[in-house]
N, C-alpha and C positions, 0 to 999 in steps of 0.2 A: 754595541754601536760602533760607528765608524768615524773616522776624522774626515775622510775625503768622500765625496760622493761616488757611489757605485755608477758605473757606465754599462749601458745594455750591450751584450754581447751580439755580435753579428756572426750567426752560425747557422742560418735557417734555409740556406740554399744549397742545392745539391744537383748534379747532373742526372738526367734522368735514366742514362745508360748505366750509371754507377749502381752496383748491387749494393744493398743495406745488409752488410754481414753483421754478426754478433760483435765483432771488434769495433766495427763502424759505429754500431748502437752505443756501445759503452762510451765511446767518445763524445758523441753527441750529448748523451745523458750527463756527462762530467760537465761539459760547456754549459748545459742547461743549468746545472746545480750552482756555477758561478753566477749565472744570472739571477737565481733564486736569492743570493745574498741581497741584491737590490730589491726584490720583491718582499723580502722579509723585514727590510728596513722601513719600506713604505707601509707595510702592514701594522708595524710598530707604531709608526706616527699616526695612522689611522686610529688604532686602538687605544692611544694615549700613552704608549711606551716612548717617551721622548729622550733624546740624548742627556738632558739635564739630571736625569735620575741616576745616571752612571757617571756624572762628574766626581772628581776626588772630594772626599769628606774634608769638610773644614775642621779646625781645631774644636774640642768639645765646649769651649767656653764661648764660642763665636755663634751668632745665629746661622742656620743653615737651611733656609726654606728651599723648596723644590717645587715651585707651582707650575702646573702644566695648564695652557690654555689650548685646548685641542681645536685649532682652526682647520686642521686637516678633516676632521670628522665633519666639522660644520659645512666646510666647502663641499664634500662629497655628497653629504646628505641633502643640502640645499639644492644642489644642481641636479641631483638624481631625482629629487621630488618635482623640481621644475621640468625635466625632460620627460620623466615616465610617471609623475603623479597621477596623470590622466592616462590610462592603458591606451597603447597603441591600437588602432582598429585595423584589421586585415580584412580587404574586401575584394570580391570577385564579381565580374558581371553575369557570371552563371550561377543562379540561385542554388542549384544542385551542389556546385563546387563549393560556394560560398558556407553552405550548411556543412558541408564535410570539414572544411577548414575550421570552422567553429567547434565542431565535436572533437577535433585532434586537439585544439588548444585547450578545451575545457577538460579533457583527458589527462592532460599534462600540466594543467594549472599555469598556463604559460604566462598570464600576466604577472604572476610572482617571479616565474623564471627570468622573464624579460628584465624585471626591475632588478634582480640580484646580478644577472649578467651585465647589466648597464653599470652598477656599483662597482663590479670588478674592473671594467673599463675605465671608470674614474680613479680607482686607486692605483691599478698597475699598469694603465694605458692598453690594456687588452684583456679579453676574457675568452673562454672557450665553451663551446656547446657540442655535447657528444649525442648522436643519433643511434638508437638500437631498437629492436623489437622484442616485446616482452611475450610471455606464454600464452598471451591470446593473439599473437601475430599482429598487434597494434604498434604502430610507429610511435616511438617514446622519446622524448627530448629532456635533457638534463644540462645544467650549467657546470662548469669546472674552473677552478682556480688556475691561472698560469703558473702556479707554483708546482702544479702535478702534471702539466702536460705540455707539449709543443707539437708544432707543426712543420714539416720538412718541405719546402717548395722547390720546385724545378728552376734553373737558371736562365730560363726564356723571360722575355719581358711581361708576357702574360702571368708569370708566377703561379703557375698551377700547382695544387697541392699533390705531392707525392706519397708521403706517409703523415700519419698522425700518430704521436706516441703518448700515452699515459702510463705513469709509474707511481709506485709508492713504496714504502719501506715497511717490512714486517716487523714484529716484535723481536724476531730473532736477527734482525740487522740485515736481512737480505732484500734486494731490490727486485720487485716483481712488476710486472705490468703487461701491457698490450701493445702491438704495433698494427695499426689500421692502414691497408693500402686500398685500391679501388675496389677490389672484390672480396676481400677477406680480412679477418682479425687474428693475428698470431700472438699467442703468449708467449712471454720471455721471463726468465730468472737469471740473476747472477750466483745463484748457489751452485758451488762447485766449479765457477766460471760462468760467464755470459752464454746463454744458449736459447734457442728458439724451441717453442713446443709445435705442436700440430696446429695448422690453420684450419679456420672455420669460416663458411661465408657469413657476410653480415647483411645481405639482401638489399643493399644499397649500391647504385651505380656510381660510386665515387667514394673519396675519403670522408666518413662520417664523422670526422673531428673537425669542427668549424672554428676558424680564430675570427673573433669580433674585435675591432679596432677602435679606440676612442680617438686616435688621430694618426697619422702616418707615422709619426716619430716613436709611437708607442709610449707616450710620456703621461703620467699620472696627472690629474688635474691640479694636484697641489705641489707637484714636484718642483715647479719653476721657483715657488715661494718657501720651500722647505727651510732655508737658512734664515729668512724672515721669521718664520714661526719659532725656530730655536732661539733666535736673538730675542724674541719678545718673552719667551719662557724665561731667559736669563735675566732680562731687565727687570721683569715684574718680581721676580724671585729676590733680585737684590733689593728692590724697593721694600719688600716685605722684610728683609733684613734689616734695613735702615730703620723701619718702624720698631723693630725689636730692640735695635741699639738704643734708640730714644727711650724706649720704655725701661731699659737697664742701664740708664747712664750711672757713670761712676760718681761717687760722692767724694769731694775733695776736702780735706780736713788740714788747714794750713795754720800752724802755730797753736795747736790744741793738743795738751798732753793726754795721752790715752794709755792705759796698761796694755800690755801684750795680748792678755787673754781677751781683751775687748775687740781686738782685730783678728779674724781668722785668716782669710787669705784674700788678695786683691782680685784674682780671677773669679772665685766663687761669690763674695760679698760685694764686689765692685766698689771697694773703698781705697783711696789713695791717701795715706797719713804722711805729713811731713811735720817733724819735731818742733818743739816749744822754741819760741823766740826770746831774745834779750828784751829788756825793758824798754829800748829805743824802738823796737819793732812790733810792739804789743798792738799798735794801731793796724798792723798788716794781718791781723787774725782773719781767716776766711773760711767759711763753710758753704759750699756750694756744689752743684752738679755740674760735671764737664758734659758739655754737648759737642756732637759732631757737626761740622758744617751742613746746612741742608742742601740737598741737590734735588729738591722736589720739582721744581719747575723744569728742570733739564729731563728728568726722568719722564715726566708727564709728556713733554715734547716728544721725546724719543718712542714712547708707547703710541701716541698718536700717530706719528710718521710711519711707525712699522705696520699698524693696524691698516692704515689707509693703503700702502703698498700691498699688503697681503691680498686685499679685496680687488685692488686696481690690477695687479699683475696676474692674479688668477682668473680675471674676468667674470668673478662671481659675486653677485650683489650681497651687500650686507643688509639682509630684509630685516634684522632685527634693530636697526638704526631707527631712531625716533622720527626722522624726517620722512620716512616711508609712509607712516600713517596719515600724514597731512599732505601728501603730494596729489596733485591733480592727475588725471588720466594720461595727460600728454607728458607731464614731467616724470610720471612713473615709467612710461614707455622708454624715454631716454636714458633712465637710471638702469632699466632691464635689457637696454640694446646690446651691450657686450655679451651678456648671458644668453640673450636670444641668438646672437650670431654662432656663440659656441655650440648651442643646441642644434641649431640649424646643420652645421657641419658634422656634428656627431650623428644626426639623424640620416644624413647620406651614408655614412660609414655602416650604421646599424642596419639600414634597408639592404645594404649589399649582403651582410651576412644573412639577412632573412630571406633573400632570394636564394642563396645557397642552401639554406634549411629546406625550403619548399621544394626546390629542384630536387634535392636527395630524396625528400619524403615521397614526390610525385614519381619517382623511379622505382620506389619499393612496390612490388606487386600487391600487397595487401593493403595499401593507403586508401584505395578508392577514388584516387585523383588521377586524371589523365595526365600523361608525362610532360606535355606541353603547357598545361593549364598555369603553371607558376609564371609564365612569361605575362599573363594578364592580372596578376595579383597586384593590388595596390595597397599603401600603407598610409594612415592618416596619423601623425604624430600631433598632438594638440599640447602646447606649452601650457604649463599650470600657472598662469599669470592671475596675480592679484586683481579681483574684480571690483569696480566701482558701481554698483548696480544703478544707483540714483543718476550718475552721469550718463549711463548707457540709456536709460529710459527717457531722460531729457533729449539725448541727442536723436532718439527714435520719434519721438513727438515732433521735433523740429523738422524731420523728414517728411512729415505729412504733406501731400500734394506735391512732392518733389520726384519722390520715388514710389515704387509700388509698395503694398502693404507688407508683401513678403520679404522685400528688401529692408523695411523698417524693423520688421521681428528679427531679422537676422543679425542686427546690431546688439540685440539683448543676450548676453551670454546664458542667461537662465532658460532659454529658449533653445531647446536641442534641435528640433525640427520645424522651421517655421511654416511649411506647408500643412503638417498635422496640426499646428496651433492655429492657423487660419480656419481650417475645418471645426476645431472645437469653437472657435469664436462664432463662426457662423451658425453651428448648432445651437448654441446658448443664445443667439439673437434670433433664431428662427429664420434666418434669410438663405436665400439660394446662393451656391458657390458662385464667386466672381468670374470664373473663366471656364472654357471648356475642358481644361484639364483637371480642375477640382471636381467638376461635374462628373466627368468619366470616372474618376478615382472613387468618389462617392457611390457611383453606380457598382462599381467592382466591390466594394466593401459590402454593400447591401446584398449583391448576389451571392457572396462568400459566406454572409451570415445566414441566407437562406438555404 
């Protein structure tokens, strides 16, 4: 662990006319390894390896609790579930293109990949996606950690990607990987000095390594409150130490004669013995436990303040709080507003990366998607809000006579498609559709069934 926070290295810009030589690549990899120190620390925080575990050991006779409250994992998993707990829907007006998009996503188990990619963005501030074609010439998509890859952009205001670099260390300690440019993949290795291998085409019209940003600063979602989390660990651990101190209080024997063999050690047996007194001081004989001054109220106030700051500054709601279960729909919306704003901002960044994904896939000759079809793709991000179905039904009932029946049903979260639900209601009631659209749609369904 470190004492001072690691700062993100600014090294991802390069002039397009500059050649990426093996020597230049080695410099870029060394700079990226410096950035990986920060990534490794954030990964440790998420996985519960907090700085308190590496604090200096106390003397053996002192309590030394090291309690970890993993707010980092709670914040990441809560926000990621709120953001992509309901998978994003990818839609296109052309049914044939929409069907092909769905096939590619199912082939790549894309809902899971999106969730893992989003989690990387929460932890590190960014995540990466690599496109490739398999033995069936199908376009494939996989997610990568920023600890193993980076993208080099040009120095224009558009920041177009020039190269994508993925590397890893072998068991022999060699660094090997690949450099992706707009047309080819070139392997490299530093065994015997950094050198390139033979390039091979990757079948995409662009760099197939895509960087997804959680925010423009590439900052992890709990990075702002890292110091508060470590302070909470320390405060709670010291509170547990105080409990142990009270449980093992020292026994004071004042004015009582004891043999030496009756006392072993003060540290182990926690006994303080003061010798016998004269006759005039017999009234001063005392046998009692020594207690440390209690700082329970101060500690509790500190823990409460730190917990409030952790959730307030990270903008992620503490949904395990008891007040959430009893909040009305309006009150709940206000409590979730900061997290909703955060999710909306991330959705825009995520959609930008997904546009790049489908643009590259459409450029692949085996994708079955027209090259310009990606421009008409739309994405629906649905926030995974807690639902109060009773309030929704009551609100829908009060809208009767004010709005259409379709609008009434749209208020109820349990109804995915209000139009389809209306058709089901009408079928159950044996009534005719209420408007021309539903009549036409019913005729189409009947014709298809025939």
